[in-house]
C-alpha positions, 0 to 999 in steps of 0.5 A, a space after each residue: 781600401 777594398 769592399 767586401 766583394 773585391 776582398 772575397 774575388 779571386 783576383 785579389 791576393 789577400 796575403 800581399 794586401 795583408 802585408 802591405 797593410 800591416 802598419 795600419 793594422 797596428 798588430 804584434 810581429 806574431 799576430 801578423 805572422 799568424 794572419 799572414 800564414 791563415 791567409 795563405 792556408 785559405 788561399 792554397 785550401 790547406 785545412 786549418 787547425 791549431 796544429 797546423 798553425 803551430 807548424 807554420 808559426 813555429 809557435 806552441 799551442 798556448 802561444 797560438 791560442 793567445 794570438 788567436 784570442 788577440 785577433 779575435 778580440 780585434 775583429 781581424 779574425 772570425 773563426 765559425 764553423 761551416 759545413 761542420 768544419 771550423 773556418 778562419 776567416 779574415 774579412 774582418 781586416 777590411 771591416 771598419 769598426 762602428 765606433 770610428 764613425 764617430 771619429 770622422 770630423 765633419 769639416 772633411 765630409 763638408 768639404 767634400 760636399 762642397 766641391 762635389 756641389 751634392 750630399 754624400 751617400 752613406 757609402 760615399 762617407 764610409 769610403 771618406 773615413 776609409 781613405 782618412 783613416 789610412 792617408 790622414 785627414 789633411 792628405 785626403 783634403 789635399 788629394 780632393 783639392 788636386 782632384 778639383 784642380 783637374 775637375 775630376 770631382 770623384 772619391 775614386 779619383 781622389 783615392 788614385 791620387 792618394 795611392 800614387 803619392 803613396 807609391 812615390 812615398 810623398 808625405 803630407 809636407 811633400 804634398 803641401 811644399 808642392 813636390 809631386 
């Protein structure tokens, strides 16, 4: 996943990122459309208002209002003001809800700590949480095993393995059967 400074970097195409992560975001088709339109408008510095969103999404004002409320409730969309202008920010897409921390099973952290032979920092634990939420615990643990086999004990290396497997459409079953 992206860090906040990467999300706001000019080299990140947020529209592509959203499109690539739609399944993980668990949004309706209209919510996805609105996220993509807002991202596009922000990237092109086009002022955003309900009328603009209605025009690009081909929805009426009530539908747009409902979508804005729904995405705000999910924490993906932040509507605020800056310099007396309304802003539609999508920074919430990269945030991890604080209640997700409770679902991270301790054995995953313990596996990383045992393998790395050190206590992990909070940011390293957060990164592992992000990876497990995207790829699943079993897949993350298999990637840790693979990284260890190559004596590359870093979370970044584990993440690169996971991304490589995803790009090759490998499932956990493929990995556990030795298909690479």
